[in-house]
C-alpha positions in Angstrom: -20.8 18.6 2.4 -20.7 15.1 0.7 -18.7 12.5 2.5 -15.9 11.3 0.1 -16.3 7.8 -1.2 -13.0 5.8 -0.8 -12.5 2.6 -2.8 -10.5 -0.1 -1.2 -9.1 -3.0 -3.3 -10.0 -6.5 -2.3 -8.9 -10.0 -3.5 -10.5 -13.4 -4.1 -9.7 -16.3 -1.9 -11.0 -19.9 -1.6 -12.2 -21.3 1.7 -14.0 -24.7 2.1 -14.2 -25.0 -1.7 -16.0 -21.6 -2.0 -14.6 -18.3 -3.3 -14.9 -15.1 -1.3 -14.0 -11.5 -1.9 -11.8 -10.5 1.1 -10.4 -7.4 2.7 -9.4 -6.9 6.4 -11.8 -4.9 8.4 -9.0 -2.6 9.7 -8.8 -0.9 6.2 -12.6 -0.2 6.3 -12.4 1.0 9.9 -9.5 3.4 9.3 -11.3 5.0 6.3 -14.6 5.3 8.2 -13.0 6.9 11.3 -11.1 9.4 9.1 -14.4 10.6 7.7 -14.7 8.7 4.4 -17.4 6.3 3.1 -15.5 3.0 2.3 -16.5 0.8 -0.5 -14.9 -2.5 -1.5 -13.6 -2.9 -5.0 -13.5 -6.6 -6.0 -11.2 -7.8 -8.8 -12.7 -8.0 -12.3 -11.4 -8.9 -15.7 -13.3 -6.1 -17.5 -12.0 -2.6 -18.1 -15.6 -1.4 -18.1 -16.0 -2.1 -14.4 -12.6 -0.6 -13.9 -13.6 2.8 -15.3 -17.0 2.7 -13.5 -15.3 2.3 -10.2 -12.9 5.2 -10.8 -15.9 7.4 -11.7 -17.6 6.3 -8.5 -14.8 6.9 -6.0 -13.2 10.1 -4.8 -10.0 8.3 -3.7 -8.4 4.9 -3.8 -6.6 2.7 -1.2 -4.5 -0.1 -2.6 -4.5 -2.9 0.0 -1.8 -5.4 1.0 -1.7 -9.1 0.0 0.3 -11.5 -2.1 3.7 -11.0 -3.8 3.6 -9.2 -7.1 4.5 -11.4 -10.0 8.1 -10.5 -11.1 7.0 -10.6 -14.7 5.2 -7.3 -14.0 8.6 -5.6 -13.7 10.4 -7.7 -16.3 12.2 -10.2 -14.1 12.2 -14.0 -13.8 11.3 -15.7 -10.6 14.9 -15.9 -9.2 13.7 -16.4 -5.7 11.0 -18.8 -4.4 8.0 -16.6 -4.0 5.3 -16.9 -1.2 2.2 -16.5 -3.4 1.5 -14.7 -6.6 -1.8 -13.8 -8.3 -1.1 -12.5 -11.8 -4.8 -11.9 -12.4 -5.0 -9.6 -9.3 -1.8 -7.9 -10.5 -3.2 -7.2 -13.9 -6.5 -5.8 -12.6 -4.9 -3.6 -9.9 -2.2 -2.2 -12.2 -5.0 -1.3 -14.7 -7.1 0.2 -11.9 -4.2 2.1 -10.5 -3.3 3.6 -13.9 -6.9 4.7 -14.5 -6.9 6.4 -11.1 -3.5 7.9 -11.7 -4.6 9.4 -15.0 -7.8 10.7 -13.4 -5.6 12.3 -10.7 -7.7 11.0 -7.8 -5.9 10.7 -4.4 -4.2 7.3 -3.9 -2.7 5.6 -0.9 -0.9 2.3 -1.3 -0.2 0.1 1.7 2.5 -2.7 1.8 1.8 -4.6 -1.5 -0.1 -1.5 -2.5 3.0 0.7 -2.3 5.0 -2.0 -4.3 2.2 -2.1 -6.9 2.4 1.7 -7.3 6.1 1.5 -7.9 5.9 -1.4 -10.4 3.0 0.3 -12.3 5.1 3.4 -12.8 8.2 1.5 -14.0 10.1 0.6 -10.8 11.2 -2.9 -9.6 11.2 -4.9 -6.4 13.5 -7.1 -4.3 11.8 -10.5 -4.6 13.1 -11.6 -1.2 14.9 -9.3 1.3 16.6 -12.0 3.2 18.3 -13.5 0.2 18.8 -10.3 -1.9 19.6 -7.6 0.6 21.7 -7.7 3.7 19.6 -6.3 6.5 20.3 -6.5 10.3 16.7 -7.6 11.1 13.8 -9.4 9.5 10.9 -7.3 8.2 8.5 -10.2 9.1 8.3 -11.0 12.9 10.0 -14.4 13.4 7.8 -15.3 16.4 4.5 -16.8 15.1 2.5 -15.1 17.8 3.9 -11.7 16.9 3.3 -12.5 13.2 -0.4 -12.9 13.9 -0.5 -9.7 16.0 -0.9 -7.0 13.3 -0.4 -4.3 15.8 3.1 -5.6 16.9 5.7 -2.9 16.3 8.7 -4.4 14.7 11.2 -1.7 13.8 11.8 2.1 13.3 11.5 4.1 10.1 13.2 7.4 9.5 11.0 10.0 7.7 12.9 12.2 5.3 12.7 15.9 6.1 10.6 18.3 4.0 8.7 15.5 2.4 4.9 15.5 2.2 4.9 12.5 4.5 7.0 14.4 7.0 4.5 17.3 7.0 1.5 15.0 7.3 2.9 12.9 10.2 4.7 15.8 12.0 7.4 13.3 13.0 10.9 12.4 11.9 10.9 8.8 13.2 8.2 6.2 13.7 7.9 2.7 15.3 6.0 0.6 12.8 4.7 -2.9 12.2 6.2 -5.0 9.5 4.8 -7.9 7.5 6.7 -8.2 4.2 9.6 -10.0 2.6 9.7 -7.9 -0.5 10.4 -4.2 -1.0 11.2 -1.5 -3.6 14.5 -1.9 -5.4 14.5 0.6 -8.2 12.2 3.6 -7.5 10.0 4.7 -10.4 11.2 8.0 -11.9 8.0 9.9 -11.0 8.3 9.0 -7.3 10.3 10.4 -4.4 11.5 8.4 -1.4 10.0 9.7 1.8 11.0 7.1 4.4 13.6 4.4 5.0 14.1 1.7 7.6 17.2 1.7 9.8 18.9 -0.6 7.3 18.1 1.5 4.3 15.0 -0.3 2.9 12.5 2.1 1.3 9.5 2.4 3.6 7.5 5.1 1.9 7.3 6.9 -1.5 5.3 9.9 -2.7 4.4 11.6 -6.0 6.8 14.2 -7.4 3.8 16.0 -8.7 1.3 17.9 -6.5 -1.5 15.3 -6.7 -1.9 13.0 -3.6 -0.1 9.7 -4.3 1.6 8.0 -1.4 2.7 4.5 -0.5 3.9 3.1 2.9 5.4 -0.3 3.5 3.9 -0.7 6.9 0.3 -1.2 7.9 -1.0 2.1 9.4 -4.6 0.8 9.4 -3.6 -1.6 12.2 -2.0 1.1 14.3 -4.5 3.9 14.4 -5.3 3.2 18.0 -1.5 3.3 18.9 -0.8 6.8 17.7 -2.5 9.7 15.9 0.4 9.7 13.4 -1.1 6.7 11.6 -4.6 8.2 11.5 -3.1 11.3 10.0 -2.4 9.4 6.7 -6.1 8.5 6.3 -7.3 11.9 7.4 -5.0 13.5 4.7 -6.3 11.1 2.1 -9.9 12.1 3.0 -8.9 15.8 2.9 -7.4 15.4 -0.6 -10.5 13.5 -1.7 -12.7 16.5 -0.6 -10.5 19.0 -2.4 -9.9 17.1 -5.7 
Protein backbone atom coordinates (compact mmCIF):
# COMPACT_ATOMS: atom_id res chain seq x y z
CA UNK A 1 0.00 0.00 0.00
CA UNK A 2 1.33 3.44 -0.96
CA UNK A 3 2.42 5.63 1.92
CA UNK A 4 0.26 8.81 1.94
CA UNK A 5 2.08 12.00 0.99
CA UNK A 6 1.35 14.77 3.50
CA UNK A 7 2.04 18.38 2.56
CA UNK A 8 3.12 20.74 5.36
CA UNK A 9 3.02 24.48 4.78
CA UNK A 10 6.19 26.47 5.38
CA UNK A 11 7.08 30.16 5.40
CA UNK A 12 9.92 32.43 4.26
CA UNK A 13 12.19 34.07 6.81
CA UNK A 14 15.32 36.18 6.62
CA UNK A 15 18.48 35.34 8.57
CA UNK A 16 21.85 37.04 8.10
CA UNK A 17 20.51 38.83 5.01
CA UNK A 18 19.52 35.54 3.37
CA UNK A 19 16.02 34.17 2.85
CA UNK A 20 15.13 30.63 3.94
CA UNK A 21 12.06 28.43 3.69
CA UNK A 22 11.30 27.27 7.23
CA UNK A 23 9.23 24.74 9.13
CA UNK A 24 9.88 23.25 12.55
CA UNK A 25 11.14 19.67 12.50
CA UNK A 26 8.44 18.53 14.94
CA UNK A 27 5.76 18.78 12.21
CA UNK A 28 7.81 16.57 9.91
CA UNK A 29 8.59 14.11 12.70
CA UNK A 30 4.94 13.76 13.75
CA UNK A 31 3.77 13.04 10.18
CA UNK A 32 6.60 10.55 9.60
CA UNK A 33 5.99 8.70 12.87
CA UNK A 34 2.26 8.50 12.10
CA UNK A 35 3.03 6.70 8.84
CA UNK A 36 3.02 9.49 6.26
CA UNK A 37 5.61 10.82 3.84
CA UNK A 38 6.03 14.51 4.70
CA UNK A 39 6.84 17.09 2.04
CA UNK A 40 7.32 20.80 2.62
CA UNK A 41 5.13 23.22 0.68
CA UNK A 42 6.89 26.60 0.35
CA UNK A 43 4.87 29.75 -0.34
CA UNK A 44 4.50 30.76 -3.99
CA UNK A 45 2.65 33.55 -5.78
CA UNK A 46 1.37 31.32 -8.56
CA UNK A 47 -1.87 29.37 -8.64
CA UNK A 48 -0.21 26.92 -11.00
CA UNK A 49 2.11 25.64 -8.25
CA UNK A 50 -0.83 25.69 -5.85
CA UNK A 51 -2.85 23.24 -7.92
CA UNK A 52 0.19 21.07 -8.62
CA UNK A 53 0.82 20.67 -4.89
CA UNK A 54 -2.79 19.73 -4.20
CA UNK A 55 -2.60 17.12 -6.96
CA UNK A 56 0.63 15.80 -5.43
CA UNK A 57 -0.44 15.39 -1.79
CA UNK A 58 -2.96 13.10 -0.10
CA UNK A 59 -3.49 15.40 2.91
CA UNK A 60 -2.47 18.83 4.13
CA UNK A 61 -1.12 20.20 7.42
CA UNK A 62 -1.43 23.97 7.88
CA UNK A 63 1.37 24.95 10.25
CA UNK A 64 1.64 27.69 12.87
CA UNK A 65 3.34 31.06 12.54
CA UNK A 66 2.58 34.76 12.31
CA UNK A 67 -0.65 36.58 13.05
CA UNK A 68 -3.20 36.58 10.24
CA UNK A 69 -3.80 40.00 8.70
CA UNK A 70 -7.18 41.31 9.98
CA UNK A 71 -7.92 42.51 6.44
CA UNK A 72 -8.43 38.82 5.61
CA UNK A 73 -11.59 38.84 7.73
CA UNK A 74 -12.68 42.40 7.04
CA UNK A 75 -11.30 44.21 10.09
CA UNK A 76 -8.89 47.05 10.67
CA UNK A 77 -5.84 46.58 12.86
CA UNK A 78 -7.47 47.68 16.10
CA UNK A 79 -4.77 46.06 18.21
CA UNK A 80 -1.01 46.15 17.83
CA UNK A 81 -0.18 42.89 16.06
CA UNK A 82 2.94 40.81 16.62
CA UNK A 83 3.82 40.09 12.99
CA UNK A 84 1.73 39.80 9.85
CA UNK A 85 2.61 38.41 6.44
CA UNK A 86 -0.18 39.21 3.94
CA UNK A 87 1.62 37.33 1.16
CA UNK A 88 1.66 34.14 3.24
CA UNK A 89 -2.01 34.68 4.16
CA UNK A 90 -3.02 35.04 0.52
CA UNK A 91 -1.07 31.96 -0.57
CA UNK A 92 -2.24 29.72 2.27
CA UNK A 93 -5.88 30.77 2.00
CA UNK A 94 -5.77 29.92 -1.71
CA UNK A 95 -3.98 26.65 -0.98
CA UNK A 96 -6.49 25.73 1.71
CA UNK A 97 -9.49 26.53 -0.50
CA UNK A 98 -8.07 24.38 -3.31
CA UNK A 99 -7.54 21.49 -0.85
CA UNK A 100 -11.00 22.07 0.65
CA UNK A 101 -12.66 21.89 -2.77
CA UNK A 102 -10.69 18.74 -3.57
CA UNK A 103 -11.91 17.25 -0.24
CA UNK A 104 -8.47 16.07 0.82
CA UNK A 105 -7.94 15.65 4.60
CA UNK A 106 -6.73 18.84 6.32
CA UNK A 107 -5.32 19.46 9.80
CA UNK A 108 -4.72 23.05 10.93
CA UNK A 109 -2.44 23.76 13.88
CA UNK A 110 -2.53 27.05 15.85
CA UNK A 111 -2.36 29.69 13.08
CA UNK A 112 -3.47 26.89 10.76
CA UNK A 113 -6.74 26.49 12.65
CA UNK A 114 -7.28 30.24 12.59
CA UNK A 115 -6.59 30.31 8.85
CA UNK A 116 -9.19 27.58 8.24
CA UNK A 117 -11.78 29.60 10.12
CA UNK A 118 -10.94 32.86 8.33
CA UNK A 119 -10.89 31.16 4.92
CA UNK A 120 -14.42 29.84 5.50
CA UNK A 121 -15.83 33.19 6.64
CA UNK A 122 -15.05 33.35 10.38
CA UNK A 123 -13.13 35.97 12.35
CA UNK A 124 -10.50 36.23 15.09
CA UNK A 125 -9.74 38.03 18.32
CA UNK A 126 -6.71 40.08 17.40
CA UNK A 127 -5.36 40.02 20.95
CA UNK A 128 -6.86 37.91 23.75
CA UNK A 129 -5.48 39.97 26.60
CA UNK A 130 -7.07 43.19 25.38
CA UNK A 131 -10.23 41.87 23.73
CA UNK A 132 -11.30 38.98 25.93
CA UNK A 133 -11.25 38.57 29.68
CA UNK A 134 -9.47 35.30 30.44
CA UNK A 135 -8.14 34.14 33.80
CA UNK A 136 -4.76 33.09 32.41
CA UNK A 137 -2.44 33.91 29.54
CA UNK A 138 -2.36 31.60 26.52
CA UNK A 139 1.33 32.41 26.06
CA UNK A 140 3.64 31.30 28.93
CA UNK A 141 4.85 34.45 30.70
CA UNK A 142 8.15 32.93 31.78
CA UNK A 143 10.67 33.27 28.92
CA UNK A 144 12.18 29.83 29.62
CA UNK A 145 8.72 28.23 29.43
CA UNK A 146 7.95 30.13 26.20
CA UNK A 147 10.98 28.53 24.58
CA UNK A 148 9.98 25.06 25.82
CA UNK A 149 7.40 24.01 23.23
CA UNK A 150 6.51 20.93 25.28
CA UNK A 151 5.53 23.04 28.30
CA UNK A 152 1.91 22.28 29.22
CA UNK A 153 0.16 25.54 29.99
CA UNK A 154 -3.55 24.80 30.58
CA UNK A 155 -6.44 22.34 30.18
CA UNK A 156 -8.91 22.05 27.34
CA UNK A 157 -12.34 20.46 27.50
CA UNK A 158 -13.24 18.23 24.54
CA UNK A 159 -16.92 18.41 23.60
CA UNK A 160 -18.67 15.06 23.81
CA UNK A 161 -19.69 13.20 20.66
CA UNK A 162 -17.45 15.30 18.43
CA UNK A 163 -15.08 13.69 15.96
CA UNK A 164 -12.17 15.01 18.04
CA UNK A 165 -13.62 13.33 21.14
CA UNK A 166 -13.73 10.01 19.31
CA UNK A 167 -10.20 10.36 17.93
CA UNK A 168 -8.61 11.29 21.24
CA UNK A 169 -10.73 9.07 23.47
CA UNK A 170 -10.57 11.79 26.12
CA UNK A 171 -12.81 14.51 27.54
CA UNK A 172 -10.00 16.70 28.90
CA UNK A 173 -6.40 17.38 27.88
CA UNK A 174 -3.43 19.30 29.26
CA UNK A 175 -1.96 21.22 26.32
CA UNK A 176 0.80 23.62 25.42
CA UNK A 177 -0.17 27.12 24.36
CA UNK A 178 1.68 29.71 22.28
CA UNK A 179 -0.86 32.16 20.88
CA UNK A 180 -2.35 35.56 21.58
CA UNK A 181 -5.09 35.33 18.94
CA UNK A 182 -8.05 32.95 18.74
CA UNK A 183 -11.30 32.30 16.91
CA UNK A 184 -14.05 34.86 17.60
CA UNK A 185 -16.87 34.10 15.15
CA UNK A 186 -16.87 30.47 13.99
CA UNK A 187 -17.35 29.85 10.27
CA UNK A 188 -20.80 28.48 9.49
CA UNK A 189 -19.45 25.22 8.06
CA UNK A 190 -17.49 24.38 11.23
CA UNK A 191 -18.42 22.95 14.63
CA UNK A 192 -16.60 23.75 17.86
CA UNK A 193 -15.00 20.60 19.30
CA UNK A 194 -12.96 21.92 22.25
CA UNK A 195 -12.73 24.95 24.52
CA UNK A 196 -10.30 26.17 27.16
CA UNK A 197 -11.35 26.56 30.77
CA UNK A 198 -12.14 30.22 30.15
CA UNK A 199 -14.22 29.51 27.05
CA UNK A 200 -11.72 30.19 24.24
CA UNK A 201 -12.25 27.95 21.21
CA UNK A 202 -9.43 25.40 21.12
CA UNK A 203 -10.56 23.09 18.29
CA UNK A 204 -12.96 23.04 15.36
CA UNK A 205 -14.03 20.41 12.86
CA UNK A 206 -15.97 20.13 9.64
CA UNK A 207 -19.75 19.70 9.79
CA UNK A 208 -19.45 17.54 6.67
CA UNK A 209 -17.96 14.04 6.70
CA UNK A 210 -14.62 14.96 5.13
CA UNK A 211 -11.63 15.21 7.50
CA UNK A 212 -11.12 18.89 8.32
CA UNK A 213 -9.91 19.70 11.82
CA UNK A 214 -8.10 22.51 13.56
CA UNK A 215 -6.50 22.66 17.00
CA UNK A 216 -5.17 25.75 18.76
CA UNK A 217 -2.39 23.94 20.62
CA UNK A 218 0.71 22.28 19.11
CA UNK A 219 0.22 18.48 19.19
CA UNK A 220 3.37 17.92 17.12
CA UNK A 221 5.44 19.01 20.14
CA UNK A 222 3.59 16.70 22.54
CA UNK A 223 3.62 13.33 20.76
CA UNK A 224 6.12 11.93 23.27
CA UNK A 225 4.01 13.15 26.21
CA UNK A 226 0.87 11.19 25.40
CA UNK A 227 -0.60 8.97 22.68
CA UNK A 228 -3.57 11.35 22.54
CA UNK A 229 -1.55 13.80 20.44
CA UNK A 230 -0.19 11.20 18.04
CA UNK A 231 -3.78 10.05 17.50
CA UNK A 232 -4.49 13.28 15.59
CA UNK A 233 -1.74 12.61 13.07
CA UNK A 234 -2.58 8.90 12.86
CA UNK A 235 -6.19 9.78 12.03
CA UNK A 236 -5.02 12.26 9.39
CA UNK A 237 -2.92 9.54 7.76
CA UNK A 238 -5.86 7.09 7.96
CA UNK A 239 -8.13 9.62 6.26
CA UNK A 240 -5.46 10.21 3.58
CA UNK A 241 -5.31 6.47 2.86
CA UNK A 242 -9.09 6.25 2.56
CA UNK A 243 -9.79 9.38 0.53
